[in-house]
KOLGU-4560 file (N, C-alpha, C; in nm, 3 decimals, padded with zeros to 5 digits):
<recs>
<n_xx: -00.941 n_yy: -00.566 n_zz: 00.848 ca_xx: -00.859 ca_yy: -00.644 ca_zz: 00.939 c_xx: -00.712 c_yy: -00.632 c_zz: 00.903 mol: A seq: 1 type: MET>
<n_xx: -00.680 n_yy: -00.632 n_zz: 00.776 ca_xx: -00.540 ca_yy: -00.626 ca_zz: 00.735 c_xx: -00.473 c_yy: -00.500 c_zz: 00.784 mol: A seq: 2 type: HIS>
<n_xx: -00.545 n_yy: -00.388 n_zz: 00.782 ca_xx: -00.489 ca_yy: -00.261 ca_zz: 00.827 c_xx: -00.457 c_yy: -00.265 c_zz: 00.976 mol: A seq: 3 type: PHE>
<n_xx: -00.544 n_yy: -00.324 n_zz: 01.057 ca_xx: -00.524 ca_yy: -00.323 ca_zz: 01.201 c_xx: -00.428 c_yy: -00.430 c_zz: 01.248 mol: A seq: 4 type: TRP>
<n_xx: -00.426 n_yy: -00.545 n_zz: 01.182 ca_xx: -00.337 ca_yy: -00.653 ca_zz: 01.223 c_xx: -00.194 c_yy: -00.623 c_zz: 01.185 mol: A seq: 5 type: ILE>
<n_xx: -00.175 n_yy: -00.565 n_zz: 01.070 ca_xx: -00.040 ca_yy: -00.533 ca_zz: 01.025 c_xx: -00.001 c_yy: -00.617 c_zz: 00.906 mol: A seq: 6 type: GLY>
<n_xx: 00.120 n_yy: -00.598 n_zz: 00.865 ca_xx: 00.169 ca_yy: -00.667 ca_zz: 00.746 c_xx: 00.185 c_yy: -00.816 c_zz: 00.773 mol: A seq: 7 type: ALA>
<n_xx: 00.145 n_yy: -00.896 n_zz: 00.674 ca_xx: 00.158 ca_yy: -01.041 ca_zz: 00.689 c_xx: 00.290 c_yy: -01.090 c_zz: 00.633 mol: A seq: 8 type: SER>
<n_xx: 00.345 n_yy: -01.018 n_zz: 00.537 ca_xx: 00.475 ca_yy: -01.056 ca_zz: 00.481 c_xx: 00.585 c_yy: -01.007 c_zz: 00.575 mol: A seq: 9 type: ALA>
<n_xx: 00.684 n_yy: -01.093 n_zz: 00.603 ca_xx: 00.791 ca_yy: -01.049 ca_zz: 00.691 c_xx: 00.872 c_yy: -00.938 c_zz: 00.624 mol: A seq: 10 type: PRO>
<n_xx: 00.899 n_yy: -00.834 n_zz: 00.699 ca_xx: 00.975 ca_yy: -00.722 ca_zz: 00.643 c_xx: 01.122 c_yy: -00.738 c_zz: 00.679 mol: A seq: 11 type: SER>
<n_xx: 01.205 n_yy: -00.702 n_zz: 00.583 ca_xx: 01.349 ca_yy: -00.711 ca_zz: 00.602 c_xx: 01.394 c_yy: -00.587 c_zz: 00.677 mol: A seq: 12 type: VAL>
<n_xx: 01.478 n_yy: -00.602 n_zz: 00.780 ca_xx: 01.526 ca_yy: -00.484 ca_zz: 00.852 c_xx: 01.601 c_yy: -00.389 c_zz: 00.757 mol: A seq: 13 type: PRO>
<n_xx: 01.593 n_yy: -00.261 n_zz: 00.787 ca_xx: 01.652 ca_yy: -00.161 ca_zz: 00.699 c_xx: 01.804 c_yy: -00.176 c_zz: 00.692 mol: A seq: 14 type: ILE>
<n_xx: 01.866 n_yy: -00.223 n_zz: 00.800 ca_xx: 02.011 ca_yy: -00.242 ca_zz: 00.798 c_xx: 02.050 c_yy: -00.346 c_zz: 00.693 mol: A seq: 15 type: GLU>
<n_xx: 01.972 n_yy: -00.453 n_zz: 00.682 ca_xx: 02.001 ca_yy: -00.557 ca_zz: 00.583 c_xx: 01.982 c_yy: -00.505 c_zz: 00.441 mol: A seq: 16 type: ASP>
<n_xx: 01.878 n_yy: -00.426 n_zz: 00.420 ca_xx: 01.855 ca_yy: -00.371 ca_zz: 00.286 c_xx: 01.967 c_yy: -00.276 c_zz: 00.247 mol: A seq: 17 type: ARG>
<n_xx: 02.011 n_yy: -00.190 n_zz: 00.340 ca_xx: 02.120 ca_yy: -00.097 ca_zz: 00.311 c_xx: 02.248 c_yy: -00.174 c_zz: 00.284 mol: A seq: 18 type: ILE>
<n_xx: 02.276 n_yy: -00.276 n_zz: 00.366 ca_xx: 02.397 ca_yy: -00.356 ca_zz: 00.346 c_xx: 02.395 c_yy: -00.425 c_zz: 00.210 mol: A seq: 19 type: ALA>
<n_xx: 02.280 n_yy: -00.478 n_zz: 00.168 ca_xx: 02.270 ca_yy: -00.542 ca_zz: 00.037 c_xx: 02.296 c_yy: -00.442 c_zz: -00.076 mol: A seq: 20 type: ASP>
<n_xx: 02.243 n_yy: -00.322 n_zz: -00.064 ca_xx: 02.265 ca_yy: -00.220 ca_zz: -00.166 c_xx: 02.411 c_yy: -00.179 c_zz: -00.173 mol: A seq: 21 type: LYS>
<n_xx: 02.476 n_yy: -00.163 n_zz: -00.056 ca_xx: 02.617 ca_yy: -00.124 ca_zz: -00.053 c_xx: 02.703 c_yy: -00.232 c_zz: -00.117 mol: A seq: 22 type: VAL>
<n_xx: 02.676 n_yy: -00.357 n_zz: -00.085 ca_xx: 02.752 ca_yy: -00.468 ca_zz: -00.144 c_xx: 02.730 c_yy: -00.474 c_zz: -00.294 mol: A seq: 23 type: VAL>
<n_xx: 02.607 n_yy: -00.452 n_zz: -00.341 ca_xx: 02.579 ca_yy: -00.453 ca_zz: -00.484 c_xx: 02.653 c_yy: -00.340 c_zz: -00.555 mol: A seq: 24 type: ALA>
<n_xx: 02.657 n_yy: -00.222 n_zz: -00.494 ca_xx: 02.729 ca_yy: -00.109 ca_zz: -00.554 c_xx: 02.878 c_yy: -00.139 c_zz: -00.559 mol: A seq: 25 type: ILE>
<n_xx: 02.932 n_yy: -00.195 n_zz: -00.452 ca_xx: 03.074 ca_yy: -00.230 ca_zz: -00.449 c_xx: 03.107 c_yy: -00.333 c_zz: -00.557 mol: A seq: 26 type: ARG>
<n_xx: 03.026 n_yy: -00.438 n_zz: -00.567 ca_xx: 03.053 ca_yy: -00.542 ca_zz: -00.667 c_xx: 03.043 c_yy: -00.488 c_zz: -00.809 mol: A seq: 27 type: ASP>
<n_xx: 02.945 n_yy: -00.403 n_zz: -00.835 ca_xx: 02.930 ca_yy: -00.344 ca_zz: -00.967 c_xx: 03.049 c_yy: -00.255 c_zz: -01.001 mol: A seq: 28 type: THR>
<n_xx: 03.094 n_yy: -00.176 n_zz: -00.904 ca_xx: 03.209 ca_yy: -00.088 ca_zz: -00.925 c_xx: 03.334 c_yy: -00.169 c_zz: -00.954 mol: A seq: 29 type: THR>
<n_xx: 03.360 n_yy: -00.273 n_zz: -00.878 ca_xx: 03.477 ca_yy: -00.357 ca_zz: -00.900 c_xx: 03.469 c_yy: -00.425 c_zz: -01.036 mol: A seq: 30 type: VAL>
<n_xx: 03.352 n_yy: -00.475 n_zz: -01.072 ca_xx: 03.336 ca_yy: -00.541 ca_zz: -01.202 c_xx: 03.363 c_yy: -00.444 c_zz: -01.317 mol: A seq: 31 type: ASP>
<n_xx: 03.315 n_yy: -00.323 n_zz: -01.307 ca_xx: 03.337 ca_yy: -00.226 ca_zz: -01.415 c_xx: 03.482 c_yy: -00.182 c_zz: -01.423 mol: A seq: 32 type: ARG>
<n_xx: 03.548 n_yy: -00.168 n_zz: -01.308 ca_xx: 03.689 ca_yy: -00.130 ca_zz: -01.309 c_xx: 03.775 c_yy: -00.240 c_zz: -01.369 mol: A seq: 33 type: LEU>
<n_xx: 03.739 n_yy: -00.365 n_zz: -01.347 ca_xx: 03.814 ca_yy: -00.477 ca_zz: -01.402 c_xx: 03.770 c_yy: -00.514 c_zz: -01.543 mol: A seq: 34 type: LEU>
<n_xx: 03.667 n_yy: -00.449 n_zz: -01.595 ca_xx: 03.621 ca_yy: -00.474 ca_zz: -01.730 c_xx: 03.532 c_yy: -00.594 c_zz: -01.746 mol: A seq: 35 type: GLY>
<n_xx: 03.482 n_yy: -00.648 n_zz: -01.639 ca_xx: 03.391 ca_yy: -00.762 ca_zz: -01.646 c_xx: 03.248 c_yy: -00.712 c_zz: -01.668 mol: A seq: 36 type: ARG>
<n_xx: 03.169 n_yy: -00.797 n_zz: -01.731 ca_xx: 03.029 ca_yy: -00.761 ca_zz: -01.749 c_xx: 02.953 c_yy: -00.792 c_zz: -01.620 mol: A seq: 37 type: SER>
<n_xx: 02.852 n_yy: -00.713 n_zz: -01.597 ca_xx: 02.772 ca_yy: -00.730 ca_zz: -01.475 c_xx: 02.689 c_yy: -00.858 c_zz: -01.486 mol: A seq: 38 type: ALA>
<n_xx: 02.680 n_yy: -00.935 n_zz: -01.377 ca_xx: 02.598 ca_yy: -01.057 ca_zz: -01.382 c_xx: 02.450 c_yy: -01.021 c_zz: -01.390 mol: A seq: 39 type: PRO>
<n_xx: 02.373 n_yy: -01.113 n_zz: -01.446 ca_xx: 02.229 ca_yy: -01.092 ca_zz: -01.455 c_xx: 02.167 c_yy: -01.093 c_zz: -01.316 mol: A seq: 40 type: GLU>
<n_xx: 02.084 n_yy: -00.994 n_zz: -01.292 ca_xx: 02.018 ca_yy: -00.985 ca_zz: -01.161 c_xx: 01.882 c_yy: -01.052 c_zz: -01.170 mol: A seq: 41 type: ARG>
<n_xx: 01.848 n_yy: -01.122 n_zz: -01.065 ca_xx: 01.718 ca_yy: -01.186 ca_zz: -01.058 c_xx: 01.619 c_yy: -01.084 c_zz: -01.000 mol: A seq: 42 type: VAL>
<n_xx: 01.517 n_yy: -01.046 n_zz: -01.077 ca_xx: 01.423 ca_yy: -00.945 ca_zz: -01.025 c_xx: 01.339 c_yy: -01.003 c_zz: -00.912 mol: A seq: 43 type: PRO>
<n_xx: 01.307 n_yy: -00.915 n_zz: -00.818 ca_xx: 01.222 ca_yy: -00.956 ca_zz: -00.707 c_xx: 01.078 c_yy: -00.970 c_zz: -00.757 mol: A seq: 44 type: GLU>
<n_xx: 01.003 n_yy: -01.061 n_zz: -00.697 ca_xx: 00.863 ca_yy: -01.073 ca_zz: -00.740 c_xx: 00.788 c_yy: -00.943 c_zz: -00.710 mol: A seq: 45 type: PRO>
<n_xx: 00.713 n_yy: -00.891 n_zz: -00.807 ca_xx: 00.648 ca_yy: -00.761 ca_zz: -00.787 c_xx: 00.526 c_yy: -00.767 c_zz: -00.694 mol: A seq: 46 type: PRO>
<n_xx: 00.474 n_yy: -00.885 n_zz: -00.668 ca_xx: 00.354 ca_yy: -00.896 ca_zz: -00.586 c_xx: 00.387 c_yy: -00.975 c_zz: -00.460 mol: A seq: 47 type: VAL>
<n_xx: 00.355 n_yy: -00.919 n_zz: -00.347 ca_xx: 00.371 ca_yy: -00.992 ca_zz: -00.221 c_xx: 00.235 c_yy: -01.012 c_zz: -00.157 mol: A seq: 48 type: ASP>
<n_xx: 00.234 n_yy: -01.077 n_zz: -00.044 ca_xx: 00.109 ca_yy: -01.113 ca_zz: 00.021 c_xx: 00.027 c_yy: -00.989 c_zz: 00.062 mol: A seq: 49 type: MET>
<n_xx: 00.094 n_yy: -00.884 n_zz: 00.106 ca_xx: 00.022 ca_yy: -00.763 ca_zz: 00.147 c_xx: -00.051 c_yy: -00.699 c_zz: 00.030 mol: A seq: 50 type: ASP>
<n_xx: 00.016 n_yy: -00.690 n_zz: -00.085 ca_xx: -00.049 ca_yy: -00.630 ca_zz: -00.202 c_xx: -00.167 c_yy: -00.716 c_zz: -00.248 mol: A seq: 51 type: ARG>
<n_xx: -00.152 n_yy: -00.846 n_zz: -00.239 ca_xx: -00.263 ca_yy: -00.933 ca_zz: -00.277 c_xx: -00.384 c_yy: -00.913 c_zz: -00.186 mol: A seq: 52 type: LEU>
<n_xx: -00.360 n_yy: -00.898 n_zz: -00.057 ca_xx: -00.470 ca_yy: -00.877 ca_zz: 00.038 c_xx: -00.538 c_yy: -00.743 c_zz: 00.012 mol: A seq: 53 type: VAL>
<n_xx: -00.461 n_yy: -00.640 n_zz: -00.015 ca_xx: -00.518 ca_yy: -00.508 ca_zz: -00.043 c_xx: -00.599 c_yy: -00.512 c_zz: -00.173 mol: A seq: 54 type: ILE>
<n_xx: -00.546 n_yy: -00.580 n_zz: -00.274 ca_xx: -00.618 ca_yy: -00.591 ca_zz: -00.401 c_xx: -00.747 c_yy: -00.672 c_zz: -00.383 mol: A seq: 55 type: ALA>
<n_xx: -00.740 n_yy: -00.781 n_zz: -00.307 ca_xx: -00.859 ca_yy: -00.862 ca_zz: -00.283 c_xx: -00.965 c_yy: -00.782 c_zz: -00.207 mol: A seq: 56 type: ALA>
<n_xx: -00.922 n_yy: -00.702 n_zz: -00.112 ca_xx: -01.016 ca_yy: -00.618 ca_zz: -00.037 c_xx: -01.086 c_yy: -00.519 c_zz: -00.131 mol: A seq: 57 type: THR>
<n_xx: -01.010 n_yy: -00.459 n_zz: -00.219 ca_xx: -01.070 ca_yy: -00.363 ca_zz: -00.313 c_xx: -01.165 c_yy: -00.432 c_zz: -00.410 mol: A seq: 58 type: SER>
<n_xx: -01.126 n_yy: -00.550 n_zz: -00.459 ca_xx: -01.213 ca_yy: -00.622 ca_zz: -00.552 c_xx: -01.343 c_yy: -00.665 c_zz: -00.483 mol: A seq: 59 type: VAL>
<n_xx: -01.332 n_yy: -00.716 n_zz: -00.362 ca_xx: -01.452 ca_yy: -00.759 ca_zz: -00.291 c_xx: -01.540 c_yy: -00.640 c_zz: -00.254 mol: A seq: 60 type: LEU>
<n_xx: -01.479 n_yy: -00.527 n_zz: -00.220 ca_xx: -01.557 ca_yy: -00.406 ca_zz: -00.193 c_xx: -01.631 c_yy: -00.359 c_zz: -00.316 mol: A seq: 61 type: GLY>
<n_xx: -01.563 n_yy: -00.363 n_zz: -00.432 ca_xx: -01.629 ca_yy: -00.327 ca_zz: -00.557 c_xx: -01.742 c_yy: -00.423 c_zz: -00.592 mol: A seq: 62 type: GLY>
<n_xx: -01.719 n_yy: -00.551 n_zz: -00.568 ca_xx: -01.823 ca_yy: -00.651 ca_zz: -00.593 c_xx: -01.944 c_yy: -00.628 c_zz: -00.504 mol: A seq: 63 type: LEU>
<n_xx: -01.920 n_yy: -00.595 n_zz: -00.377 ca_xx: -02.032 ca_yy: -00.566 ca_zz: -00.287 c_xx: -02.111 c_yy: -00.445 c_zz: -00.336 mol: A seq: 64 type: ALA>
<n_xx: -02.040 n_yy: -00.343 n_zz: -00.383 ca_xx: -02.109 ca_yy: -00.224 ca_zz: -00.432 c_xx: -02.191 c_yy: -00.255 c_zz: -00.557 mol: A seq: 65 type: PHE>
<n_xx: -02.134 n_yy: -00.330 n_zz: -00.651 ca_xx: -02.205 ca_yy: -00.365 ca_zz: -00.774 c_xx: -02.327 c_yy: -00.452 c_zz: -00.743 mol: A seq: 66 type: VAL>
<n_xx: -02.309 n_yy: -00.551 n_zz: -00.654 ca_xx: -02.422 ca_yy: -00.637 ca_zz: -00.619 c_xx: -02.531 c_yy: -00.560 c_zz: -00.545 mol: A seq: 67 type: LEU>
<n_xx: -02.491 n_yy: -00.459 n_zz: -00.469 ca_xx: -02.591 ca_yy: -00.375 ca_zz: -00.404 c_xx: -02.675 c_yy: -00.299 c_zz: -00.507 mol: A seq: 68 type: ALA>
<n_xx: -02.609 n_yy: -00.253 n_zz: -00.613 ca_xx: -02.683 ca_yy: -00.184 ca_zz: -00.719 c_xx: -02.778 c_yy: -00.281 c_zz: -00.791 mol: A seq: 69 type: MET>
<n_xx: -02.732 n_yy: -00.403 n_zz: -00.816 ca_xx: -02.820 ca_yy: -00.503 ca_zz: -00.878 c_xx: -02.938 c_yy: -00.535 c_zz: -00.787 mol: A seq: 70 type: PHE>
<n_xx: -02.911 n_yy: -00.547 n_zz: -00.657 ca_xx: -03.021 ca_yy: -00.574 ca_zz: -00.564 c_xx: -03.121 c_yy: -00.461 c_zz: -00.560 mol: A seq: 71 type: GLY>
<n_xx: -03.070 n_yy: -00.338 n_zz: -00.565 ca_xx: -03.159 ca_yy: -00.223 ca_zz: -00.566 c_xx: -03.244 c_yy: -00.221 c_zz: -00.693 mol: A seq: 72 type: PHE>
<n_xx: -03.183 n_yy: -00.257 n_zz: -00.806 ca_xx: -03.257 ca_yy: -00.260 ca_zz: -00.933 c_xx: -03.363 c_yy: -00.370 c_zz: -00.933 mol: A seq: 73 type: ALA>
<n_xx: -03.337 n_yy: -00.478 n_zz: -00.860 ca_xx: -03.433 ca_yy: -00.589 ca_zz: -00.855 c_xx: -03.537 c_yy: -00.571 c_zz: -00.745 mol: A seq: 74 type: ARG>
<n_xx: -03.537 n_yy: -00.455 n_zz: -00.682 ca_xx: -03.634 ca_yy: -00.421 ca_zz: -00.577 c_xx: -03.619 c_yy: -00.509 c_zz: -00.452 mol: A seq: 75 type: ARG>
<n_xx: -03.494 n_yy: -00.539 n_zz: -00.419 ca_xx: -03.466 ca_yy: -00.611 ca_zz: -00.294 c_xx: -03.487 c_yy: -00.511 c_zz: -00.178 mol: A seq: 76 type: GLU>
<n_xx: -03.489 n_yy: -00.560 n_zz: -00.054 ca_xx: -03.507 ca_yy: -00.466 ca_zz: 00.059 c_xx: -03.400 c_yy: -00.356 c_zz: 00.058 mol: A seq: 77 type: PRO>
<n_xx: -03.451 n_yy: -00.235 n_zz: 00.077 ca_xx: -03.364 ca_yy: -00.118 ca_zz: 00.067 c_xx: -03.253 c_yy: -00.119 c_zz: 00.172 mol: A seq: 78 type: ARG>
<n_xx: -03.281 n_yy: -00.164 n_zz: 00.292 ca_xx: -03.183 ca_yy: -00.165 ca_zz: 00.400 c_xx: -03.063 c_yy: -00.253 c_zz: 00.364 mol: A seq: 79 type: ARG>
<n_xx: -03.087 n_yy: -00.371 n_zz: 00.307 ca_xx: -02.978 ca_yy: -00.460 ca_zz: 00.269 c_xx: -02.894 c_yy: -00.400 c_zz: 00.156 mol: A seq: 80 type: ALA>
<n_xx: -02.959 n_yy: -00.337 n_zz: 00.060 ca_xx: -02.886 ca_yy: -00.277 ca_zz: -00.052 c_xx: -02.799 c_yy: -00.161 c_zz: -00.007 mol: A seq: 81 type: CYS>
<n_xx: -02.855 n_yy: -00.075 n_zz: 00.076 ca_xx: -02.778 ca_yy: 00.039 ca_zz: 00.126 c_xx: -02.663 c_yy: -00.008 c_zz: 00.214 mol: A seq: 82 type: VAL>
<n_xx: -02.688 n_yy: -00.108 n_zz: 00.296 ca_xx: -02.581 ca_yy: -00.161 ca_zz: 00.381 c_xx: -02.468 c_yy: -00.221 c_zz: 00.300 mol: A seq: 83 type: GLY>
<n_xx: -02.500 n_yy: -00.296 n_zz: 00.196 ca_xx: -02.396 ca_yy: -00.354 ca_zz: 00.111 c_xx: -02.320 c_yy: -00.246 c_zz: 00.037 mol: A seq: 84 type: ALA>
<n_xx: -02.390 n_yy: -00.143 n_zz: -00.011 ca_xx: -02.323 ca_yy: -00.035 ca_zz: -00.083 c_xx: -02.229 c_yy: 00.043 c_zz: 00.009 mol: A seq: 85 type: ALA>
<n_xx: -02.274 n_yy: 00.070 n_zz: 00.131 ca_xx: -02.191 ca_yy: 00.144 ca_zz: 00.226 c_xx: -02.068 c_yy: 00.062 c_zz: 00.265 mol: A seq: 86 type: VAL>
<n_xx: -02.087 n_yy: -00.066 n_zz: 00.293 ca_xx: -01.972 ca_yy: -00.149 ca_zz: 00.330 c_xx: -01.874 c_yy: -00.165 c_zz: 00.214 mol: A seq: 87 type: LEU>
<n_xx: -01.925 n_yy: -00.180 n_zz: 00.093 ca_xx: -01.837 ca_yy: -00.191 ca_zz: -00.024 c_xx: -01.759 c_yy: -00.063 c_zz: -00.047 mol: A seq: 88 type: GLY>
<n_xx: -01.827 n_yy: 00.051 n_zz: -00.040 ca_xx: -01.758 ca_yy: 00.179 ca_zz: -00.058 c_xx: -01.657 c_yy: 00.204 c_zz: 00.053 mol: A seq: 89 type: ALA>
<n_xx: -01.691 n_yy: 00.166 n_zz: 00.175 ca_xx: -01.598 ca_yy: 00.184 ca_zz: 00.287 c_xx: -01.474 c_yy: 00.097 c_zz: 00.269 mol: A seq: 90 type: ALA>
<n_xx: -01.492 n_yy: -00.025 n_zz: 00.220 ca_xx: -01.376 ca_yy: -00.113 ca_zz: 00.198 c_xx: -01.283 c_yy: -00.056 c_zz: 00.092 mol: A seq: 91 type: ALA>
<n_xx: -01.339 n_yy: 00.008 n_zz: -00.008 ca_xx: -01.256 ca_yy: 00.066 ca_zz: -00.114 c_xx: -01.190 c_yy: 00.195 c_zz: -00.067 mol: A seq: 92 type: ILE>
<n_xx: -01.264 n_yy: 00.281 n_zz: 00.002 ca_xx: -01.215 ca_yy: 00.414 ca_zz: 00.037 c_xx: -01.130 c_yy: 00.420 c_zz: 00.163 mol: A seq: 93 type: LEU>
<n_xx: -01.135 n_yy: 00.318 n_zz: 00.248 ca_xx: -01.065 ca_yy: 00.323 ca_zz: 00.377 c_xx: -00.915 c_yy: 00.351 c_zz: 00.363 mol: A seq: 94 type: PHE>
<n_xx: -00.840 n_yy: 00.280 n_zz: 00.277 ca_xx: -00.696 ca_yy: 00.311 ca_zz: 00.267 c_xx: -00.669 c_yy: 00.453 c_zz: 00.219 mol: A seq: 95 type: PRO>
<n_xx: -00.754 n_yy: 00.505 n_zz: 00.129 ca_xx: -00.733 ca_yy: 00.640 ca_zz: 00.081 c_xx: -00.761 c_yy: 00.744 c_zz: 00.189 mol: A seq: 96 type: PHE>
<n_xx: -00.863 n_yy: 00.720 n_zz: 00.268 ca_xx: -00.897 ca_yy: 00.813 ca_zz: 00.377 c_xx: -00.786 c_yy: 00.815 c_zz: 00.481 mol: A seq: 97 type: VAL>
<n_xx: -00.735 n_yy: 00.697 n_zz: 00.517 ca_xx: -00.626 ca_yy: 00.689 ca_zz: 00.614 c_xx: -00.502 c_yy: 00.759 c_zz: 00.560 mol: A seq: 98 type: ILE>
<n_xx: -00.473 n_yy: 00.740 n_zz: 00.432 ca_xx: -00.359 ca_yy: 00.809 ca_zz: 00.371 c_xx: -00.375 c_yy: 00.960 c_zz: 00.372 mol: A seq: 99 type: GLY>
<n_xx: -00.496 n_yy: 01.007 n_zz: 00.344 ca_xx: -00.522 ca_yy: 01.151 ca_zz: 00.346 c_xx: -00.508 c_yy: 01.208 c_zz: 00.486 mol: A seq: 100 type: ALA>
<n_xx: -00.558 n_yy: 01.135 n_zz: 00.585 ca_xx: -00.544 ca_yy: 01.181 ca_zz: 00.724 c_xx: -00.398 c_yy: 01.186 c_zz: 00.763 mol: A seq: 101 type: ILE>
<n_xx: -00.320 n_yy: 01.085 n_zz: 00.721 ca_xx: -00.177 ca_yy: 01.085 ca_zz: 00.749 c_xx: -00.106 c_yy: 01.201 c_zz: 00.684 mol: A seq: 102 type: GLY>
<n_xx: -00.145 n_yy: 01.234 n_zz: 00.559 ca_xx: -00.083 ca_yy: 01.346 ca_zz: 00.490 c_xx: -00.115 c_yy: 01.478 c_zz: 00.560 mol: A seq: 103 type: ALA>
<n_xx: -00.238 n_yy: 01.493 n_zz: 00.608 ca_xx: -00.275 ca_yy: 01.615 ca_zz: 00.680 c_xx: -00.196 c_yy: 01.626 c_zz: 00.809 mol: A seq: 104 type: VAL>
<n_xx: -00.178 n_yy: 01.516 n_zz: 00.880 ca_xx: -00.101 ca_yy: 01.518 ca_zz: 01.005 c_xx: 00.043 c_yy: 01.556 c_zz: 00.978 mol: A seq: 105 type: ILE>
<n_xx: 00.102 n_yy: 01.501 n_zz: 00.872 ca_xx: 00.240 ca_yy: 01.535 ca_zz: 00.838 c_xx: 00.251 c_yy: 01.682 c_zz: 00.801 mol: A seq: 106 type: VAL>
<n_xx: 00.155 n_yy: 01.735 n_zz: 00.725 ca_xx: 00.159 ca_yy: 01.877 ca_zz: 00.688 c_xx: 00.144 c_yy: 01.967 c_zz: 00.810 mol: A seq: 107 type: MET>
<n_xx: 00.057 n_yy: 01.929 n_zz: 00.904 ca_xx: 00.042 ca_yy: 02.008 ca_zz: 01.026 c_xx: 00.170 c_yy: 02.007 c_zz: 01.109 mol: A seq: 108 type: LEU>
<n_xx: 00.233 n_yy: 01.891 n_zz: 01.119 ca_xx: 00.358 ca_yy: 01.881 ca_zz: 01.195 c_xx: 00.467 c_yy: 01.964 c_zz: 01.128 mol: A seq: 109 type: ALA>
<n_xx: 00.475 n_yy: 01.959 n_zz: 00.996 ca_xx: 00.574 ca_yy: 02.039 ca_zz: 00.923 c_xx: 00.547 c_yy: 02.187 c_zz: 00.939 mol: A seq: 110 type: LEU>
<n_xx: 00.420 n_yy: 02.227 n_zz: 00.934 ca_xx: 00.384 ca_yy: 02.368 ca_zz: 00.955 c_xx: 00.420 c_yy: 02.413 c_zz: 01.096 mol: A seq: 111 type: ALA>
<n_xx: 00.398 n_yy: 02.327 n_zz: 01.195 ca_xx: 00.433 ca_yy: 02.362 ca_zz: 01.332 c_xx: 00.584 c_yy: 02.379 c_zz: 01.347 mol: A seq: 112 type: ALA>
<n_xx: 00.661 n_yy: 02.288 n_zz: 01.285 ca_xx: 00.807 ca_yy: 02.301 ca_zz: 01.292 c_xx: 00.855 c_yy: 02.427 c_zz: 01.221 mol: A seq: 113 type: LEU>
<n_xx: 00.799 n_yy: 02.458 n_zz: 01.105 ca_xx: 00.841 ca_yy: 02.578 ca_zz: 01.034 c_xx: 00.804 c_yy: 02.703 c_zz: 01.111 mol: A seq: 114 type: LEU>
<n_xx: 00.689 n_yy: 02.702 n_zz: 01.178 ca_xx: 00.650 ca_yy: 02.821 ca_zz: 01.253 c_xx: 00.739 c_yy: 02.840 c_zz: 01.377 mol: A seq: 115 type: SER>
<n_xx: 00.790 n_yy: 02.730 n_zz: 01.432 ca_xx: 00.881 ca_yy: 02.741 ca_zz: 01.546 c_xx: 01.014 c_yy: 02.799 c_zz: 01.503 mol: A seq: 116 type: VAL>
<n_xx: 01.067 n_yy: 02.752 n_zz: 01.389 ca_xx: 01.199 ca_yy: 02.797 ca_zz: 01.346 c_xx: 01.196 c_yy: 02.930 c_zz: 01.271 mol: A seq: 117 type: PHE>
<n_xx: 01.091 n_yy: 02.958 n_zz: 01.196 ca_xx: 01.086 ca_yy: 03.078 ca_zz: 01.115 c_xx: 00.977 c_yy: 03.175 c_zz: 01.158 mol: A seq: 118 type: PHE>
<n_xx: 00.902 n_yy: 03.142 n_zz: 01.262 ca_xx: 00.788 ca_yy: 03.223 ca_zz: 01.301 c_xx: 00.825 c_yy: 03.335 c_zz: 01.387 mol: A seq: 119 type: GLY>
</recs>
């Protein structure tokens, strides 16, 4: 669901991020030219809501896979064990598969552009 719905954390427009970086570079340059020490920067939190959702999805997918193996070892119905294993593996592998498909599409587009200009 997270992949299809989109990001839950509000994203900052790129113009604002670029403006913040330019202002930070300007302030640092002025401070160094005047001989002042740079003020302490407050680091951004490394974990946001999107990363937490992705991590939770991977953990729950792994848990489903492990529990499927335990169910299979305990001679539970085979259909339920296989279904849990497939769903768990799919939850873990889905982001990687989508990334790989995206990389292939980008490579094909780049190859098409290179063949147009250099072919």
